[in-house]
All heavy atoms as an XYZ file, in Angstrom:
491
protein
N     255.554    111.921    147.782
C     255.091    110.651    148.332
C     254.993    109.626    147.208
O     254.343    109.850    146.203
C     253.732    110.837    149.003
C     253.291    109.602    149.747
O     253.013    108.581    149.085
O     253.226    109.669    150.975
N     255.644    108.489    147.392
C     255.691    107.455    146.357
C     254.509    106.493    146.412
O     254.311    105.723    145.486
C     256.978    106.624    146.485
O     256.985    106.002    147.763
C     258.205    107.484    146.302
N     253.776    106.511    147.509
C     252.658    105.599    147.644
C     253.049    104.232    148.176
O     252.211    103.348    148.285
N     254.305    104.045    148.523
C     254.752    102.773    149.074
C     254.590    102.770    150.589
O     254.752    103.788    151.246
C     256.234    102.515    148.746
C     256.507    102.258    147.294
C     257.076    103.232    146.498
C     256.205    101.032    146.722
C     257.340    103.002    145.163
C     256.468    100.785    145.393
C     257.037    101.776    144.604
N     254.289    101.608    151.113
C     254.217    101.395    152.554
C     255.393    100.505    152.962
O     255.914     99.736    152.146
C     252.900    100.704    152.933
C     251.647    101.475    152.555
C     251.464    102.744    153.353
O     251.915    102.791    154.513
O     250.890    103.704    152.809
N     255.794    100.581    154.207
C     256.916     99.776    154.696
C     256.656     98.283    154.494
O     257.573     97.509    154.241
C     257.198    100.084    156.188
C     258.243     99.146    156.754
C     257.628    101.522    156.357
N     255.412     97.880    154.541
C     255.062     96.464    154.430
C     254.918     95.988    152.982
O     254.721     94.795    152.749
C     253.742     96.192    155.171
O     252.733     97.056    154.643
C     253.905     96.429    156.667
N     255.023     96.893    152.010
C     254.884     96.518    150.601
C     256.060     95.656    150.153
O     257.205     95.873    150.554
C     254.834     97.760    149.698
C     253.538     98.523    149.816
O     252.528     97.935    150.247
O     253.535     99.719    149.466
N     255.754     94.696    149.301
C     256.798     93.916    148.637
C     257.135     94.662    147.356
O     256.243     95.089    146.624
C     256.302     92.506    148.316
C     256.112     91.664    149.531
N     257.003     90.699    149.901
C     255.138     91.654    150.475
C     256.597     90.128    151.014
N     255.461     90.694    151.384
N     258.437     94.829    147.085
C     258.851     95.558    145.898
C     259.893     94.788    145.110
O     260.564     93.895    145.619
C     259.424     96.954    146.244
C     260.674     96.839    147.114
C     258.380     97.844    146.865
C     261.438     98.143    147.267
N     259.983     95.156    143.832
C     261.025     94.664    142.937
C     261.821     95.888    142.508
O     261.246     96.902    142.113
C     260.410     93.980    141.725
C     261.431     93.498    140.716
C     260.773     92.773    139.564
C     260.431     93.749    138.479
N     259.947     93.114    137.241
N     263.134     95.813    142.617
C     264.013     96.908    142.220
C     264.680     96.536    140.900
O     265.232     95.446    140.765
C     265.112     97.149    143.274
C     264.509     97.481    144.627
C     266.060     98.258    142.808
C     265.529     97.506    145.766
N     264.614     97.449    139.942
C     265.380     97.316    138.705
C     266.316     98.502    138.656
O     265.899     99.642    138.872
C     264.460     97.334    137.480
O     263.589     96.240    137.497
N     267.587     98.249    138.395
C     268.583     99.313    138.390
C     269.608     99.036    137.305
O     269.919     97.874    137.011
C     269.241     99.467    139.782
C     269.992     98.223    140.169
C     270.122    100.691    139.864
N     270.088    100.103    136.681
C     271.080     99.955    135.625
C     272.011    101.152    135.663
O     271.565    102.295    135.790
C     270.399     99.863    134.257
C     271.353     99.545    133.142
C     271.788     98.244    132.951
C     271.816    100.538    132.302
C     272.679     97.935    131.931
C     272.698    100.239    131.278
C     273.123     98.944    131.095
O     274.009     98.637    130.098
N     273.308    100.890    135.569
C     274.313    101.952    135.606
C     275.474    101.540    134.704
O     275.303    100.726    133.806
C     274.779    102.184    137.040
N     276.647    102.051    134.988
C     277.842    101.664    134.240
C     278.318    100.279    134.649
O     277.857     99.709    135.646
N     279.246     99.744    133.900
C     279.729     98.375    134.124
C     280.238     98.146    135.545
O     279.908     97.137    136.176
C     280.840     98.019    133.135
C     280.322     97.887    131.705
O     279.103     97.682    131.531
O     281.144     97.980    130.778
N     281.034     99.072    136.066
C     281.609     98.904    137.401
C     280.520     98.913    138.477
O     280.502     98.055    139.370
C     282.632    100.004    137.683
C     283.409     99.801    138.956
C     284.508    100.847    139.132
O     285.082    101.307    138.127
O     284.784    101.184    140.302
N     279.597     99.846    138.379
C     278.506     99.926    139.358
C     277.590     98.720    139.239
O     277.163     98.157    140.249
C     277.711    101.228    139.176
O     278.602    102.342    139.357
C     276.572    101.338    140.165
N     277.306     98.286    138.015
C     276.471     97.095    137.827
C     277.109     95.863    138.464
O     276.418     95.037    139.067
C     276.205     96.849    136.347
C     275.202     97.807    135.759
O     274.448     98.456    136.476
N     275.199     97.918    134.445
N     278.430     95.745    138.360
C     279.133     94.610    138.970
C     278.996     94.649    140.496
O     278.784     93.610    141.136
C     280.603     94.611    138.566
N     279.097     95.836    141.076
C     278.937     95.978    142.532
C     277.503     95.641    142.938
O     277.274     94.955    143.941
C     279.317     97.404    142.989
C     278.972     97.623    144.447
C     280.800     97.650    142.756
N     276.537     96.098    142.159
C     275.130     95.791    142.456
C     274.888     94.284    142.432
O     274.191     93.746    143.296
C     274.207     96.496    141.455
C     274.126     98.013    141.580
C     273.486     98.608    140.330
C     273.352     98.414    142.820
N     275.444     93.605    141.439
C     275.298     92.143    141.352
C     275.947     91.465    142.558
O     275.380     90.547    143.141
C     275.913     91.608    140.058
C     275.111     91.887    138.812
C     273.848     91.044    138.689
O     273.604     90.128    139.510
O     273.077     91.321    137.756
N     277.133     91.935    142.931
C     277.866     91.325    144.041
C     277.093     91.448    145.354
O     277.080     90.525    146.166
C     279.239     91.977    144.172
C     280.080     91.400    145.287
C     281.464     92.023    145.329
C     282.287     91.422    146.449
N     283.640     91.973    146.491
N     276.467     92.599    145.571
C     275.787     92.861    146.840
C     274.259     92.793    146.731
O     273.555     93.328    147.577
C     276.225     94.224    147.387
C     277.671     94.230    147.782
C     278.634     94.819    146.969
C     278.103     93.591    148.947
C     279.976     94.804    147.319
C     279.437     93.567    149.304
C     280.368     94.177    148.487
O     281.695     94.150    148.829
N     273.772     92.111    145.715
C     272.333     92.014    145.464
C     271.564     91.522    146.693
O     270.561     92.108    147.082
C     272.088     91.075    144.285
C     270.649     90.955    143.870
C     270.465     89.915    142.773
C     271.020     90.400    141.475
N     270.644     89.553    140.335
N     272.029     90.480    147.336
C     271.325     89.919    148.500
C     271.304     90.918    149.656
O     270.281     91.069    150.333
C     271.976     88.612    148.944
N     272.410     91.600    149.883
C     272.470     92.603    150.953
C     271.532     93.773    150.670
O     270.846     94.269    151.566
C     273.894     93.134    151.135
C     274.845     92.089    151.670
O     274.401     91.202    152.425
O     276.043     92.152    151.336
N     271.515     94.232    149.427
C     270.641     95.347    149.053
C     269.181     94.954    149.247
O     268.388     95.721    149.806
C     270.904     95.789    147.605
C     272.326     96.367    147.485
C     269.872     96.816    147.147
C     272.811     96.544    146.053
N     268.812     93.759    148.814
C     267.428     93.288    148.989
C     267.076     93.193    150.472
O     265.988     93.597    150.876
C     267.225     91.945    148.305
S     267.119     92.048    146.516
N     267.986     92.694    151.255
C     267.739     92.573    152.692
C     267.571     93.942    153.337
O     266.644     94.160    154.126
C     268.894     91.824    153.345
O     268.728     91.778    154.741
N     268.443     94.880    152.998
C     268.397     96.219    153.594
C     267.168     97.018    153.173
O     266.681     97.855    153.927
C     269.654     97.011    153.238
C     270.900     96.479    153.923
O     270.772     95.660    154.857
O     272.005     96.880    153.512
N     266.675     96.770    151.956
C     265.524     97.525    151.444
C     264.212     96.743    151.551
O     263.164     97.258    151.172
C     265.736     97.907    149.971
O     265.886     96.718    149.189
C     266.951     98.805    149.794
N     264.288     95.510    152.025
C     263.131     94.613    152.116
C     262.517     94.332    150.744
O     261.322     94.089    150.622
C     262.078     95.172    153.083
C     262.567     95.461    154.508
C     261.435     96.047    155.344
C     263.117     94.214    155.158
N     263.358     94.334    149.708
C     262.898     94.050    148.351
C     262.847     92.544    148.117
O     263.671     91.797    148.634
C     263.826     94.689    147.328
N     261.870     92.107    147.330
C     261.771     90.698    146.961
C     262.848     90.323    145.943
O     263.308     89.185    145.910
C     260.402     90.384    146.375
C     259.300     90.396    147.417
O     259.596     90.526    148.615
O     258.120     90.268    147.023
N     263.220     91.291    145.085
C     264.234     91.009    144.077
C     264.895     92.296    143.611
O     264.354     93.380    143.778
C     263.616     90.281    142.874
O     262.695     91.122    142.205
N     266.069     92.123    143.037
C     266.801     93.223    142.430
C     267.332     92.726    141.101
O     268.009     91.692    141.049
C     267.958     93.671    143.324
C     268.760     94.872    142.792
C     269.189     95.760    143.948
C     269.962     94.445    141.989
N     266.972     93.422    140.031
C     267.451     93.071    138.702
C     268.379     94.175    138.225
O     268.040     95.353    138.315
C     266.298     92.939    137.716
C     265.352     91.802    138.017
C     264.227     91.723    137.000
O     263.660     92.778    136.664
O     263.942     90.613    136.559
N     269.537     93.780    137.728
C     270.478     94.742    137.167
C     270.319     94.681    135.654
O     270.959     93.877    134.974
C     271.925     94.439    137.611
C     272.893     95.458    137.014
C     272.028     94.425    139.130
N     269.382     95.481    135.160
C     269.127     95.531    133.722
C     268.363     96.805    133.399
O     267.669     97.369    134.248
C     268.350     94.314    133.250
C     266.915     94.254    133.734
C     266.188     93.071    133.129
C     264.692     93.229    133.342
N     263.943     92.209    132.644
N     268.500     97.243    132.159
C     267.802     98.439    131.709
C     266.397     98.053    131.278
O     266.174     96.963    130.744
C     268.569     99.064    130.542
C     268.126    100.451    130.220
C     269.105    101.160    129.298
O     269.999    100.512    128.735
O     268.964    102.377    129.162
N     265.439     98.926    131.555
C     264.067     98.642    131.181
C     263.268     99.912    130.969
O     263.770    101.023    131.134
N     262.021     99.737    130.638
C     261.119    100.861    130.386
C     260.678    101.491    131.695
O     260.591    100.822    132.720
C     259.889    100.388    129.611
C     260.189     99.897    128.227
C     258.925     99.465    127.525
C     259.251     98.921    126.139
N     258.056     98.453    125.449
N     260.377    102.781    131.638
C     259.819    103.464    132.791
C     260.789    103.729    133.921
O     260.388    103.963    135.052
N     262.077    103.689    133.634
C     263.077    103.905    134.678
C     263.328    105.408    134.859
O     263.270    106.170    133.910
C     264.381    103.190    134.339
C     264.231    101.681    134.244
S     265.785    100.842    133.901
C     266.159    100.264    135.549
N     263.598    105.790    136.085
C     263.941    107.165    136.410
C     265.452    107.305    136.423
O     266.147    106.475    137.003
C     263.382    107.538    137.804
O     261.964    107.379    137.777
C     263.733    108.954    138.184
N     265.956    108.331    135.760
C     267.396    108.576    135.751
C     267.783    109.429    136.950
O     267.153    110.440    137.231
C     267.824    109.267    134.459
C     267.818    108.354    133.271
C     268.510    108.955    132.050
O     269.128    110.030    132.157
O     268.412    108.328    130.990
N     268.835    108.994    137.640
C     269.354    109.700    138.802
C     270.843    109.954    138.611
O     271.516    109.210    137.902
C     269.165    108.846    140.066
C     267.759    108.335    140.346
C     267.794    107.282    141.432
C     266.883    109.492    140.747
N     271.344    110.992    139.266
C     272.775    111.262    139.267
C     273.340    110.744    140.578
O     272.965    111.205    141.650
C     273.032    112.766    139.138
C     274.511    113.087    139.094
O     275.242    112.679    140.022
O     274.941    113.755    138.150
N     274.227    109.774    140.489
C     274.862    109.196    141.668
C     276.354    109.499    141.605
O     277.100    108.819    140.894
C     274.615    107.687    141.724
C     275.185    106.934    142.910
C     274.523    107.402    144.205
C     274.992    105.443    142.739
N     276.744    110.564    142.279
C     278.153    110.993    142.271
C     278.702    111.144    140.858
O     279.806    110.697    140.546
C     279.024    110.033    143.075
C     278.651    110.014    144.530
O     278.275    111.032    145.082
N     278.749    108.849    145.150
N     277.910    111.753    139.973
C     278.345    112.006    138.606
C     278.066    110.894    137.622
O     278.313    111.039    136.433
N     277.545    109.770    138.087
C     277.204    108.650    137.207
C     275.693    108.574    137.039
O     274.952    108.700    138.012
C     277.717    107.330    137.784
C     277.407    106.141    136.892
C     277.984    104.833    137.414
O     278.484    104.803    138.542
O     277.910    103.855    136.677
N     275.248    108.386    135.810
C     273.814    108.226    135.568
C     273.404    106.811    135.937
O     273.975    105.835    135.475
C     273.468    108.496    134.092
O     273.838    109.839    133.786
C     271.988    108.308    133.832
N     272.403    106.732    136.816
C     271.858    105.454    137.262
C     270.371    105.469    136.938
O     269.684    106.453    137.204
C     272.080    105.250    138.774
C     271.420    103.975    139.252
C     273.554    105.245    139.103
N     269.887    104.392    136.352
C     268.459    104.271    136.044
C     267.842    103.337    137.068
O     268.405    102.277    137.364
C     268.262    103.737    134.628
C     268.798    104.692    133.574
C     268.630    104.132    132.189
C     269.209    105.098    131.175
N     269.073    104.563    129.803
N     266.672    103.721    137.583
C     266.053    102.989    138.696
C     264.545    102.890    138.496
O     263.900    103.841    138.074
C     266.351    103.718    140.005
C     265.734    103.157    141.271
C     266.397    101.847    141.652
C     265.860    104.168    142.409
N     264.005    101.732    138.825
C     262.559    101.532    138.839
C     262.201    100.681    140.046
O     262.887     99.709    140.364
C     262.082    100.841    137.564
N     261.153    101.087    140.746
C     260.610    100.334    141.876
C     259.182     99.947    141.524
O     258.398    100.794    141.112
C     260.605    101.176    143.150
C     261.932    101.758    143.602
C     261.725    102.669    144.808
C     262.914    100.655    143.948
N     258.853     98.672    141.711
C     257.526     98.177    141.384
C     256.981     97.382    142.546
O     257.690     96.533    143.098
C     257.578     97.274    140.109
C     256.211     96.714    139.786
C     258.160     98.042    138.941
N     255.731     97.667    142.927
C     255.052     96.858    143.938
C     254.709     95.509    143.331
O     254.237     95.430    142.200
C     253.738     97.531    144.364
C     253.785     98.218    145.658
C     252.380     98.642    146.050
C     252.385    100.081    146.486
N     251.095    100.500    147.033
N     254.950     94.446    144.101
C     254.580     93.111    143.603
C     253.535     92.503    144.497
O     253.309     92.928    145.605
C     255.792     92.159    143.509
C     256.715     92.630    142.404
C     256.553     92.060    144.806
C-alpha cells in the first residue's frame, strides 16, 4: 500500500533512456490526464525507485502535492 488516495494530487518524476524520455515528453499531457497527476517531470532526482520496463531501467518517484 502506497498511502495514496484516488483524490490525491501527485507529481510524477521519471527518468529513463533517451528514446523513452522523448516519448514521455511527447505524451506528458496524456500521461498526466490518465494518472490524474498535476505534473510530470522527465529528469533524474533523489529518492527515485528503479524499475525494469521491458529490459530498460526506469527511475520513478511519486510525490503528493
